[in-house]
C-alpha positions as CSV (number, residue, x, y, z in Angstrom):
1,X,-60.5,-113.5,-63.6
2,X,-59.5,-116.8,-62.0
3,X,-57.9,-116.5,-58.6
4,X,-56.5,-120.1,-59.0
5,X,-54.6,-120.9,-62.1
6,X,-53.0,-123.9,-63.7
7,X,-49.3,-123.5,-64.8
8,X,-47.1,-125.5,-67.2
9,X,-46.3,-128.2,-64.6
10,X,-49.7,-129.8,-64.8
11,X,-49.6,-133.5,-65.8
12,X,-53.3,-134.1,-65.7
13,X,-53.4,-136.5,-62.8
14,X,-57.0,-135.5,-61.9
15,X,-56.3,-135.1,-58.1
16,X,-57.6,-131.5,-58.3
17,X,-60.9,-132.7,-59.8
18,X,-61.3,-135.2,-57.0
19,X,-60.5,-132.6,-54.3
20,X,-62.9,-130.0,-55.8
21,X,-66.5,-129.8,-54.6
22,X,-67.6,-127.6,-57.5
23,X,-68.3,-129.6,-60.6
24,X,-67.0,-127.9,-63.7
25,X,-64.5,-125.7,-61.9
26,X,-61.8,-128.0,-63.0
27,X,-61.9,-128.8,-66.7
28,X,-59.9,-131.7,-68.2
29,X,-58.6,-130.6,-71.6
30,X,-56.8,-132.8,-74.1
31,X,-53.5,-131.3,-75.3
32,X,-51.7,-133.5,-77.7
33,X,-51.4,-136.9,-76.1
34,X,-51.6,-135.4,-72.6
35,X,-54.3,-134.2,-70.2
36,X,-54.3,-130.7,-68.6
37,X,-56.7,-129.5,-65.9
38,X,-57.7,-125.9,-66.4
39,X,-59.7,-123.7,-64.0
40,X,-63.1,-122.2,-65.0
41,X,-63.1,-118.8,-63.1
42,X,-66.9,-118.6,-63.2
43,X,-67.2,-121.9,-61.3
44,X,-64.2,-121.8,-59.0
45,X,-64.9,-120.7,-55.4
46,X,-61.1,-120.4,-54.6
47,X,-61.4,-122.9,-51.7
48,X,-57.8,-123.9,-52.1
49,X,-58.5,-127.7,-52.1
50,X,-56.7,-128.2,-55.4
51,X,-53.6,-126.4,-54.1
52,X,-53.5,-128.8,-51.2
53,X,-53.6,-132.0,-53.2
54,X,-51.4,-131.0,-56.2
55,X,-48.0,-132.6,-55.7
56,X,-46.6,-131.1,-58.9
57,X,-46.9,-127.4,-58.0
58,X,-49.1,-127.0,-61.0
59,X,-51.6,-124.8,-59.2
60,X,-51.0,-121.2,-58.1
61,X,-53.1,-118.4,-56.9
62,X,-53.1,-114.6,-57.2
63,X,-53.7,-111.8,-54.8
64,X,-52.9,-108.1,-54.6
65,X,-49.5,-108.1,-52.8
66,X,-47.5,-106.8,-55.8
67,X,-50.0,-104.0,-56.5
68,X,-50.2,-103.0,-52.8
69,X,-46.4,-102.4,-52.6
70,X,-46.4,-100.6,-56.0
71,X,-49.0,-98.2,-54.7
72,X,-47.2,-97.7,-51.5
73,X,-44.1,-96.7,-53.5
74,X,-46.3,-94.2,-55.4
75,X,-47.4,-92.6,-52.1
76,X,-51.0,-93.9,-52.1
77,X,-52.4,-93.6,-48.6
78,X,-53.2,-97.1,-47.3
79,X,-54.3,-98.5,-44.0
80,X,-54.3,-102.2,-43.2
81,X,-56.8,-104.6,-41.7
82,X,-55.2,-107.6,-40.0
83,X,-56.9,-111.0,-39.9
84,X,-56.9,-112.5,-36.4
85,X,-55.0,-115.5,-37.7
86,X,-52.0,-113.3,-38.5
87,X,-51.1,-113.0,-34.8
88,X,-51.6,-116.7,-34.3
89,X,-49.4,-117.6,-37.3
90,X,-46.6,-115.1,-36.5
91,X,-46.7,-114.4,-32.7
92,X,-43.0,-113.6,-32.5
93,X,-42.7,-111.6,-35.7
94,X,-46.2,-109.9,-35.6
95,X,-45.1,-106.5,-34.4
96,X,-41.9,-106.6,-36.5
97,X,-43.8,-107.2,-39.7
98,X,-46.2,-104.4,-38.8
99,X,-43.2,-102.2,-38.2
100,X,-41.8,-103.0,-41.7
101,X,-45.1,-102.0,-43.3
102,X,-45.3,-98.9,-41.2
103,X,-41.8,-97.9,-42.4
104,X,-42.9,-98.5,-46.0
105,X,-45.8,-96.1,-45.6
106,X,-48.8,-97.9,-44.2
107,X,-50.9,-95.3,-42.3
108,X,-53.0,-97.3,-39.7
109,X,-53.4,-100.9,-38.5
110,X,-56.7,-102.3,-37.4
111,X,-57.2,-105.9,-36.2
112,X,-60.2,-107.6,-37.7
113,X,-60.7,-109.2,-34.3
114,X,-62.5,-106.0,-33.5
115,X,-64.6,-106.5,-36.7
116,X,-65.3,-110.1,-35.5
117,X,-66.8,-108.7,-32.3
118,X,-69.1,-106.5,-34.4
119,X,-70.1,-109.5,-36.5
120,X,-70.9,-111.5,-33.3
121,X,-73.0,-108.6,-32.0
122,X,-74.7,-108.3,-35.4
123,X,-75.5,-112.0,-35.6
124,X,-77.2,-112.1,-32.2
125,X,-79.0,-108.8,-32.8
126,X,-80.3,-109.8,-36.2
127,X,-81.3,-113.3,-35.2
128,X,-83.2,-112.1,-32.1
129,X,-84.8,-109.1,-33.7
130,X,-85.8,-110.9,-36.9
131,X,-86.2,-114.4,-35.5
132,X,-83.8,-115.5,-38.2
133,X,-83.2,-119.1,-36.9
134,X,-81.5,-121.9,-38.8
135,X,-79.4,-119.7,-41.0
136,X,-75.9,-120.2,-42.4
137,X,-73.0,-118.1,-41.3
138,X,-71.1,-116.2,-43.9
139,X,-67.6,-115.2,-42.7
140,X,-66.2,-117.8,-45.1
141,X,-66.2,-116.4,-48.7
142,X,-65.7,-119.9,-50.1
143,X,-69.0,-121.1,-48.5
144,X,-70.8,-117.9,-49.7
145,X,-69.3,-118.4,-53.2
146,X,-70.5,-122.0,-53.3
147,X,-74.1,-121.2,-52.3
148,X,-74.2,-118.3,-54.8
149,X,-73.0,-120.6,-57.6
150,X,-74.4,-124.0,-56.9
151,X,-77.1,-123.7,-54.3
152,X,-78.9,-120.4,-54.8
153,X,-82.0,-121.8,-53.2
154,X,-80.1,-121.4,-49.9
155,X,-79.2,-117.7,-50.4
156,X,-82.2,-116.6,-48.2
157,X,-80.6,-118.6,-45.4
158,X,-77.2,-116.9,-45.6
159,X,-76.8,-114.5,-42.7
160,X,-77.1,-111.0,-44.0
161,X,-74.6,-109.6,-41.5
162,X,-71.2,-108.8,-43.0
163,X,-68.0,-110.8,-42.3
164,X,-65.5,-109.6,-39.7
165,X,-63.3,-108.2,-42.5
166,X,-66.1,-106.2,-44.0
167,X,-67.4,-105.1,-40.5
168,X,-63.9,-103.7,-39.8
169,X,-63.8,-101.9,-43.1
170,X,-67.3,-100.4,-42.7
171,X,-66.4,-99.3,-39.2
172,X,-63.2,-97.7,-40.3
173,X,-64.9,-95.9,-43.2
174,X,-68.2,-94.8,-41.6
175,X,-67.4,-94.5,-37.9
176,X,-63.6,-93.7,-37.9
177,X,-64.0,-91.6,-41.0
178,X,-60.9,-93.1,-42.5
179,X,-60.5,-92.1,-46.1
180,X,-57.4,-94.3,-46.8
181,X,-57.5,-97.2,-49.2
182,X,-57.8,-100.4,-47.2
183,X,-55.8,-103.6,-47.5
184,X,-56.6,-106.9,-45.8
185,X,-53.8,-109.2,-44.5
186,X,-55.6,-112.4,-45.1
187,X,-55.2,-116.2,-44.7
188,X,-57.7,-116.7,-47.5
189,X,-57.5,-116.7,-51.3
190,X,-61.3,-116.4,-51.6
191,X,-61.4,-113.1,-49.7
192,X,-60.5,-111.5,-53.0
193,X,-63.9,-112.5,-54.4
194,X,-65.6,-111.0,-51.3
195,X,-63.5,-107.8,-51.7
196,X,-64.4,-107.4,-55.4
197,X,-68.1,-108.3,-54.9
198,X,-70.1,-105.2,-56.0
199,X,-72.4,-105.8,-53.1
200,X,-69.6,-104.8,-50.8
201,X,-69.2,-101.4,-52.5
202,X,-65.4,-101.4,-52.9
203,X,-64.6,-100.8,-49.2
204,X,-61.4,-102.8,-49.5
205,X,-58.8,-102.5,-52.3
206,X,-56.2,-105.2,-51.6
207,X,-56.2,-108.9,-50.5
208,X,-52.7,-109.6,-49.0
209,X,-52.4,-113.3,-48.3
210,X,-49.9,-114.3,-45.5
211,X,-47.8,-116.4,-47.8
212,X,-47.2,-113.8,-50.5
213,X,-46.9,-110.9,-48.1
214,X,-44.3,-112.5,-45.9
215,X,-42.4,-113.8,-49.0
216,X,-42.3,-110.2,-50.3
217,X,-41.0,-108.8,-47.0
218,X,-38.4,-111.5,-46.7
219,X,-37.1,-110.9,-50.2
220,X,-37.3,-107.1,-49.7
221,X,-36.0,-106.5,-46.2
222,X,-36.8,-103.2,-44.5
223,X,-34.0,-101.9,-42.3
224,X,-34.5,-99.6,-39.3
225,X,-38.1,-100.5,-38.8
226,X,-39.4,-100.3,-35.2
227,X,-42.0,-102.8,-33.9
228,X,-45.6,-101.7,-34.2
229,X,-48.9,-102.8,-32.7
230,X,-52.5,-102.8,-34.0
231,X,-54.5,-99.9,-32.7
232,X,-58.0,-101.0,-31.6
233,X,-58.7,-103.3,-28.6
234,X,-60.8,-106.4,-29.3
235,X,-62.4,-109.3,-27.5
236,X,-63.2,-112.9,-28.2
237,X,-63.4,-112.1,-31.9
238,X,-59.7,-113.0,-32.0
239,X,-60.6,-116.7,-32.0
240,X,-62.8,-116.5,-35.1
241,X,-60.2,-118.2,-37.3
242,X,-60.2,-121.4,-35.2
243,X,-62.8,-124.1,-36.1
244,X,-66.0,-123.2,-34.3
245,X,-64.7,-119.8,-33.4
246,X,-68.0,-118.0,-34.1
247,X,-70.0,-120.7,-32.3
248,X,-67.8,-120.3,-29.2
249,X,-68.3,-116.5,-29.3
250,X,-72.1,-117.0,-29.3
251,X,-71.9,-119.6,-26.5
252,X,-69.9,-117.1,-24.5
253,X,-72.6,-114.5,-24.9
254,X,-75.8,-116.6,-24.9
255,X,-74.8,-119.7,-23.0
256,X,-74.5,-123.2,-24.3
257,X,-78.2,-123.8,-24.5
258,X,-78.0,-121.8,-27.8
259,X,-77.5,-124.7,-30.3
260,X,-75.1,-123.9,-33.0
261,X,-74.2,-126.5,-35.6
262,X,-70.5,-126.5,-36.4
263,X,-69.5,-127.7,-39.9
264,X,-66.2,-127.3,-41.7
265,X,-64.1,-129.1,-44.3
266,X,-64.0,-128.8,-48.1
267,X,-66.0,-131.9,-48.8
268,X,-67.9,-132.3,-45.6
269,X,-69.2,-128.7,-45.7
270,X,-70.7,-128.9,-49.2
271,X,-71.9,-132.5,-48.9
272,X,-73.7,-131.4,-45.7
273,X,-75.4,-128.5,-47.5
274,X,-76.6,-130.8,-50.3
275,X,-77.8,-133.5,-48.0
276,X,-79.7,-131.1,-45.8
277,X,-80.7,-128.5,-48.3
278,X,-84.5,-129.1,-47.8
279,X,-84.2,-128.9,-44.0
280,X,-82.1,-125.7,-44.2
281,X,-84.2,-124.1,-46.8
282,X,-87.4,-124.8,-44.9
283,X,-86.1,-123.7,-41.6
284,X,-86.7,-127.1,-40.1
285,X,-83.4,-127.4,-38.2
286,X,-83.2,-126.7,-34.4
287,X,-80.1,-124.6,-34.8
288,X,-79.6,-121.0,-34.0
289,X,-77.4,-121.1,-37.1
290,X,-74.8,-123.3,-38.9
291,X,-71.2,-122.1,-38.2
292,X,-69.9,-123.0,-41.7
293,X,-66.2,-122.9,-42.7
294,X,-64.6,-124.2,-45.9
295,X,-61.3,-125.2,-44.3
296,X,-61.1,-128.2,-42.0
297,X,-58.8,-126.5,-39.6
298,X,-60.4,-123.1,-39.9
299,X,-58.9,-119.8,-41.1
300,X,-55.8,-120.5,-38.9
301,X,-54.6,-122.7,-41.7
302,X,-56.3,-121.0,-44.7
303,X,-55.0,-121.7,-48.2
304,X,-53.2,-118.3,-48.2
305,X,-51.0,-119.3,-45.2
306,X,-47.5,-120.8,-45.0
307,X,-48.5,-123.3,-42.3
308,X,-51.3,-125.0,-44.2
309,X,-48.9,-127.6,-45.6
310,X,-47.5,-128.8,-42.2
311,X,-50.4,-127.8,-39.9
312,X,-48.0,-126.5,-37.3
313,X,-49.4,-127.1,-33.8
314,X,-47.9,-123.9,-32.5
315,X,-50.5,-121.9,-34.4
316,X,-53.3,-123.7,-32.6
317,X,-51.6,-123.4,-29.3
318,X,-51.1,-119.7,-29.8
319,X,-54.8,-119.1,-30.6
320,X,-55.6,-120.9,-27.3
321,X,-53.4,-118.4,-25.4
322,X,-55.1,-115.5,-27.2
323,X,-58.5,-117.0,-26.2
324,X,-57.5,-117.4,-22.6
325,X,-56.3,-113.8,-22.5
326,X,-59.5,-112.5,-24.0
327,X,-61.6,-114.4,-21.4
328,X,-59.4,-113.2,-18.6
329,X,-60.1,-109.5,-19.5
330,X,-61.6,-106.9,-17.2
331,X,-65.0,-107.6,-15.5
332,X,-66.4,-104.6,-17.3
333,X,-65.5,-106.2,-20.7
334,X,-68.1,-108.1,-22.7
335,X,-65.6,-111.0,-22.7
336,X,-64.7,-111.2,-19.0
337,X,-64.7,-114.6,-17.5
338,X,-66.3,-113.5,-14.3
339,X,-69.6,-112.4,-16.0
340,X,-72.6,-114.4,-16.9
341,X,-73.4,-114.8,-20.5
342,X,-76.3,-112.3,-20.2
343,X,-74.1,-109.6,-18.6
344,X,-71.5,-110.2,-21.3
345,X,-74.2,-109.7,-24.0
346,X,-75.4,-106.5,-22.2
347,X,-71.9,-105.2,-22.1
348,X,-71.4,-106.0,-25.8
349,X,-74.7,-104.2,-26.7
350,X,-73.6,-101.2,-24.6
351,X,-70.2,-101.2,-26.4
352,X,-71.8,-101.1,-29.8
353,X,-74.9,-99.1,-28.9
354,X,-73.9,-96.3,-31.3
355,X,-73.7,-98.7,-34.3
356,X,-76.5,-99.0,-36.8
357,X,-77.0,-102.7,-37.7
358,X,-78.2,-101.7,-41.1
359,X,-74.7,-100.4,-41.9
360,X,-73.3,-103.9,-41.5
361,X,-75.8,-105.8,-43.6
362,X,-75.2,-107.1,-47.0
363,X,-76.9,-108.7,-50.0
364,X,-76.0,-111.8,-52.2
365,X,-76.0,-112.5,-55.9
366,X,-77.3,-115.6,-57.6
367,X,-74.4,-116.6,-59.8
368,X,-75.7,-120.0,-60.7
369,X,-76.6,-119.2,-64.3
370,X,-73.0,-119.9,-65.4
371,X,-72.6,-122.8,-63.1
372,X,-75.6,-125.0,-63.8
373,X,-74.7,-128.1,-65.6
374,X,-77.1,-129.9,-67.9
375,X,-78.4,-133.2,-67.0
376,X,-78.3,-135.7,-69.9
377,X,-81.4,-137.7,-70.9
378,X,-81.3,-141.5,-70.7
379,X,-80.6,-141.6,-74.5
380,X,-77.8,-139.1,-74.2
381,X,-76.3,-140.8,-71.2
382,X,-76.5,-144.1,-73.1
383,X,-74.6,-142.5,-76.0
384,X,-71.8,-141.4,-73.7
385,X,-71.6,-144.8,-72.0
386,X,-71.3,-146.3,-75.5
387,X,-68.4,-144.0,-76.4
388,X,-66.8,-144.9,-73.1
389,X,-67.2,-148.6,-74.0
390,X,-69.2,-149.1,-70.8
391,X,-71.6,-151.6,-72.3
392,X,-72.5,-153.5,-69.1
393,X,-74.1,-152.5,-65.8
394,X,-70.9,-153.6,-64.1
395,X,-68.7,-151.3,-66.2
396,X,-71.0,-148.4,-65.5
397,X,-70.7,-148.9,-61.7
398,X,-66.9,-149.3,-61.4
399,X,-66.8,-145.9,-59.7
400,X,-63.0,-146.0,-59.3
401,X,-62.8,-142.1,-59.1
402,X,-59.5,-142.1,-61.1
403,X,-61.1,-139.5,-63.4
404,X,-61.7,-137.3,-60.3
405,X,-65.4,-138.0,-59.9
406,X,-67.1,-140.2,-57.4
407,X,-68.9,-142.3,-59.9
408,X,-69.0,-143.3,-63.5
409,X,-72.4,-141.5,-63.8
410,X,-70.8,-138.2,-62.6
411,X,-68.0,-138.7,-65.2
412,X,-70.6,-139.2,-67.9
413,X,-72.4,-136.0,-66.8
414,X,-69.1,-134.1,-66.8
415,X,-68.3,-135.4,-70.3
416,X,-71.8,-134.3,-71.4
417,X,-71.2,-130.8,-70.1
418,X,-67.7,-130.6,-71.6
419,X,-65.9,-130.7,-68.3
420,X,-64.0,-133.9,-69.1
421,X,-63.4,-136.3,-72.0
422,X,-63.6,-140.1,-72.5
423,X,-59.8,-140.4,-72.7
424,X,-59.6,-139.4,-69.1
425,X,-61.3,-142.6,-68.0
426,X,-58.7,-145.1,-67.0
427,X,-60.9,-148.1,-67.7
428,X,-61.7,-146.8,-71.2
429,X,-58.0,-146.5,-71.8
430,X,-57.4,-149.9,-70.2
431,X,-60.0,-151.5,-72.4
432,X,-58.5,-149.8,-75.4
433,X,-55.1,-151.0,-74.4
434,X,-56.3,-154.6,-74.1
435,X,-57.9,-154.2,-77.5
436,X,-54.6,-153.0,-78.9
437,X,-52.9,-155.8,-77.1
438,X,-55.2,-158.4,-78.8
439,X,-54.6,-156.7,-82.1
440,X,-50.9,-156.7,-81.5
441,X,-50.9,-160.5,-80.6
442,X,-52.9,-161.2,-83.7
443,X,-50.6,-159.1,-85.7
444,X,-47.6,-160.9,-84.2
445,X,-49.0,-164.2,-85.1
446,X,-49.7,-163.0,-88.6
447,X,-46.2,-161.7,-88.8
448,X,-44.8,-165.0,-87.6
449,X,-46.7,-166.9,-90.3
450,X,-45.6,-164.4,-92.9
451,X,-42.0,-164.7,-91.8
452,X,-42.2,-168.5,-92.2
453,X,-43.6,-168.0,-95.7
454,X,-41.0,-165.4,-96.4
455,X,-38.3,-167.7,-95.1
456,X,-39.4,-170.4,-97.5
457,X,-39.6,-167.9,-100.3
458,X,-36.2,-166.6,-99.4
459,X,-34.7,-170.0,-99.7
460,X,-36.2,-170.5,-103.1
461,X,-35.2,-167.0,-104.1
462,X,-31.7,-167.5,-102.9
463,X,-31.4,-170.6,-105.2
464,X,-32.7,-168.6,-108.1
465,X,-30.5,-165.7,-107.4
466,X,-27.5,-168.0,-107.1
467,X,-28.3,-169.6,-110.5
468,X,-28.8,-166.2,-112.1
469,X,-25.7,-164.7,-110.7
470,X,-23.7,-167.8,-111.8
471,X,-25.0,-167.2,-115.3
472,X,-24.3,-163.5,-115.0
473,X,-20.7,-164.1,-113.8
474,X,-20.1,-166.6,-116.6
475,X,-21.4,-164.1,-119.2
476,X,-19.3,-161.4,-117.7
477,X,-16.3,-163.7,-117.8
478,X,-16.8,-164.4,-121.5
479,X,-17.3,-160.7,-122.2
480,X,-14.1,-160.0,-120.2
481,X,-12.2,-162.6,-122.2
482,X,-13.5,-161.3,-125.5
483,X,-12.7,-157.7,-124.5
484,X,-9.2,-158.7,-123.6
485,X,-8.7,-160.4,-127.0
486,X,-10.1,-157.3,-128.7
487,X,-7.5,-155.2,-126.8
488,X,-4.7,-157.5,-128.0
489,X,-5.9,-157.6,-131.6
490,X,-6.5,-153.8,-131.6
491,X,-3.0,-153.3,-130.2
492,X,-1.6,-155.6,-133.0
493,X,-3.4,-153.6,-135.7
494,X,-1.9,-150.5,-134.2
495,X,1.5,-152.0,-134.3
496,X,1.1,-153.2,-138.0
497,X,-0.1,-149.9,-139.0
498,X,3.0,-148.4,-137.5
499,X,5.0,-150.7,-139.8
500,X,3.0,-149.6,-142.8
501,X,3.7,-146.0,-141.8
502,X,7.4,-146.7,-141.6
503,X,7.3,-148.5,-145.0
504,X,5.5,-145.5,-146.6
505,X,8.1,-143.2,-145.2
506,X,11.0,-145.4,-146.4
507,X,9.3,-145.6,-149.9
508,X,9.1,-141.8,-150.0
509,X,12.8,-141.7,-149.2
510,X,13.7,-144.2,-152.0
511,X,11.6,-142.4,-154.5
512,X,13.2,-139.2,-153.6
513,X,16.6,-140.8,-154.1
514,X,15.5,-142.1,-157.6
515,X,14.3,-138.7,-158.5
516,X,17.7,-137.3,-157.6
517,X,19.4,-139.9,-159.8
518,X,17.1,-139.1,-162.7
519,X,18.0,-135.4,-162.3
520,X,21.7,-136.4,-162.6
521,X,20.9,-138.6,-165.6
522,X,19.1,-135.7,-167.3
523,X,22.2,-133.5,-166.7
524,X,24.4,-136.2,-168.2
525,X,22.2,-136.6,-171.2
526,X,22.4,-132.9,-171.9
527,X,26.1,-133.2,-171.7
528,X,26.1,-136.1,-174.2
529,X,23.9,-134.2,-176.6
530,X,26.2,-131.2,-176.4
531,X,29.2,-133.4,-177.1
532,X,27.4,-135.2,-180.0
533,X,26.6,-131.8,-181.5
534,X,30.2,-130.7,-181.3
535,X,31.4,-134.1,-182.6
536,X,29.0,-133.9,-185.5
537,X,30.4,-130.4,-186.3
538,X,34.0,-131.8,-186.2
539,X,33.0,-134.7,-188.5
540,X,31.4,-132.2,-191.0
541,X,34.6,-130.2,-191.0
542,X,36.7,-133.4,-191.4
543,X,34.6,-134.5,-194.4
544,X,35.1,-131.1,-196.0
545,X,38.8,-131.3,-195.5
546,X,38.9,-134.9,-196.9
547,X,37.0,-133.8,-200.0
548,X,39.6,-131.2,-200.6
549,X,42.3,-133.8,-200.2
550,X,40.9,-136.0,-202.9
551,X,41.9,-139.6,-203.1
552,X,44.3,-139.1,-200.3
553,X,41.6,-138.0,-197.9
554,X,39.1,-140.7,-198.8
555,X,39.9,-143.0,-195.9
556,X,39.8,-140.0,-193.5
557,X,36.4,-139.1,-195.0
558,X,35.1,-142.6,-194.2
559,X,36.2,-142.2,-190.6
560,X,34.6,-138.8,-190.4
561,X,31.3,-140.2,-191.7
562,X,31.3,-142.9,-189.0
563,X,32.1,-140.3,-186.3
564,X,29.2,-138.3,-187.6
565,X,26.9,-141.3,-187.4
566,X,28.1,-142.0,-183.9
567,X,27.4,-138.5,-182.8
568,X,23.9,-138.5,-184.3
569,X,23.2,-141.9,-182.6
570,X,24.4,-140.5,-179.2
571,X,22.2,-137.5,-179.6
572,X,19.2,-139.7,-180.5
573,X,19.9,-142.0,-177.5
574,X,20.2,-139.0,-175.1
575,X,16.9,-137.6,-176.4
576,X,15.2,-141.0,-175.9
577,X,16.7,-141.2,-172.4
578,X,15.3,-137.7,-171.5
579,X,11.9,-138.7,-172.8
580,X,11.9,-141.9,-170.6
581,X,13.3,-140.0,-167.7
582,X,10.3,-137.6,-167.9
583,X,7.9,-140.5,-167.8
584,X,9.7,-142.0,-164.8
585,X,9.7,-138.6,-163.0
586,X,6.0,-138.2,-163.4
587,X,5.4,-141.8,-162.2
588,X,7.7,-141.2,-159.1
589,X,5.9,-137.9,-158.3
590,X,2.6,-139.8,-158.4
591,X,4.1,-142.5,-156.1
592,X,5.4,-139.9,-153.7
593,X,1.9,-138.2,-153.6
594,X,0.3,-141.6,-153.0
595,X,2.8,-142.5,-150.4
596,X,1.9,-139.2,-148.6
597,X,-1.7,-140.1,-148.7
598,X,-0.9,-143.5,-147.4
599,X,0.9,-141.9,-144.5
600,X,-2.1,-139.8,-143.7
601,X,-4.4,-142.8,-143.8
602,X,-2.0,-144.8,-141.6
603,X,-2.0,-141.9,-139.1
604,X,-5.8,-141.8,-139.1
605,X,-6.1,-145.6,-138.8
606,X,-3.4,-145.6,-136.1
607,X,-5.2,-142.8,-134.1
608,X,-8.5,-144.7,-134.3
609,X,-6.7,-147.9,-133.3
610,X,-5.2,-146.1,-130.3
611,X,-8.7,-144.8,-129.3
612,X,-10.1,-148.3,-129.8
613,X,-7.3,-149.7,-127.6
614,X,-8.1,-147.2,-124.8
615,X,-11.9,-147.9,-125.2
616,X,-11.2,-151.6,-125.1
617,X,-9.1,-151.2,-122.0
618,X,-11.9,-149.0,-120.3
619,X,-14.4,-151.6,-121.3
620,X,-12.3,-154.3,-119.8
621,X,-12.0,-152.3,-116.6
622,X,-15.7,-151.6,-116.5
623,X,-16.4,-155.3,-117.0
624,X,-14.1,-156.1,-114.1
625,X,-15.9,-153.5,-112.0
626,X,-19.3,-154.9,-113.1
627,X,-18.1,-158.3,-112.0
628,X,-17.2,-156.9,-108.5
629,X,-20.5,-155.1,-108.2
630,X,-22.4,-158.3,-109.2
631,X,-20.5,-160.2,-106.5
632,X,-21.3,-157.6,-103.9
633,X,-25.0,-157.5,-104.9
634,X,-25.1,-161.3,-104.7
635,X,-23.5,-161.2,-101.2
636,X,-25.9,-158.4,-100.0
637,X,-28.9,-160.2,-101.3
638,X,-27.8,-163.4,-99.6
639,X,-27.3,-161.5,-96.4
640,X,-30.8,-159.9,-96.6
641,X,-32.4,-163.2,-97.4
642,X,-30.5,-164.9,-94.5
643,X,-31.7,-162.2,-92.1
């Protein structure tokens, strides 16, 4: 589990890589077109350097504050160890905050300053009894974590005496017989790694950084809490959190002839270890030990504090007051100003005479297996440089550190190990940008030439289009004119057919009239035949009577004969008239039938003519629309070609 994490605000600026002393702890990862720096929990020592330099709030850390308060609510019995820096950071609120925690259920409060006194006693006792000179102090878990991961050859030189935090916990558990769970109010993120280290047997359960603890108490105010103090007296261990605090404790007890090398600062500390690794490992230094701290300003301004950002001078002034008070203590105290260093040491040994040093010793773990990075061969290095387009000695020695590494060589090694990628090299990107710029210039020139050619082609094309559209419009005009004539002619045909239809109707009426006249004539002929028959009968009777009259009736007989002849002639004429009348009737009936057919044909022709007229009109309208579209197309093409 990583104590330091990257959140969504990361912009991949590489400042965290540059600030980090642990190669590979910060891994540059390509995401889309961006760059995000993730944290490798196996390699991170939780020194807090990346949190200091990140201006985007893209780094955050975790501790146990939330779990601590949850367990308190559940009734878990917890006592608290308090880092010496807590009083220096909050001199006015110190007792108030302890009172709030007491009200929330904390059982006991033990200042780790007392544990620091045990650590000082343990260092001097172990060094003198085992002649362990030239070692490296270990109160700082970041320094311990770095050596375990990156310089395991120096593990034998780490002091085996526990840190003040662990000495306090061991004393509380073994000598005070305190069975509570223990929480540590801490200025340090990396203390979580020390707490969880199996070598430390789970003595402590919670790491409560100042920043997160105070933020919680402020957001969850506790009313009615009385001020409370820590419970165990302590000495000069209270100044451990200041730079050189351990060294000053040793000087106070052994005198200043005891040479202690003071070294702190994220980069200075680890650069010092690498530069002097052979001397330290071989015990060739003249030092009693190296007082090593990760943080430049000591634990007073640890990465888990609120004051780290502004380095408030009040904190340092407060620790100086605490130091003065410790040195002005009773003459019987191991820390009294009036005693010689030897008498102080005797008093300290007497104070802790009942302690077993072995209870306060610890072991370390070589964790370098997951932290070793591979060294590329010359051929592999050459391949990486080639990918980075570093094809000259000058390009391979730019060493701008924009990627986060001190040199181009280190960047190549990081790429080889998968900690970084070539696109995170600003000069690679710059060279690529210039290449793209050259391509863009060449492309622009090519486009310019092409545009000139296109302009000439457009002019020629415009002339061709103009000619073609002139022909098109002329043709459309002719079609439009012809279509208009067709409409007129079709309309004329429709009108003429209407006249024919009218004539056919009139003809039918005339024929019907003639038929009616023939019917009357037939009736008249029947009357004539009837009259002739009667006349003929009268003539026959007259002839008979004339014959009876003899000579006297001869003239009357002649008249009767003529009348008979006339009657017979009238009948014959009427019969002939009826015969002719029948022929005429049949002819008229055929004419009426044909006239009806003519009307139907006229109606069909007229309907088709009407449809033809409508189609012709639609055709004319479509031709007109076609003309408009052609003109619009011509205009658009001209506009396109002009553009």
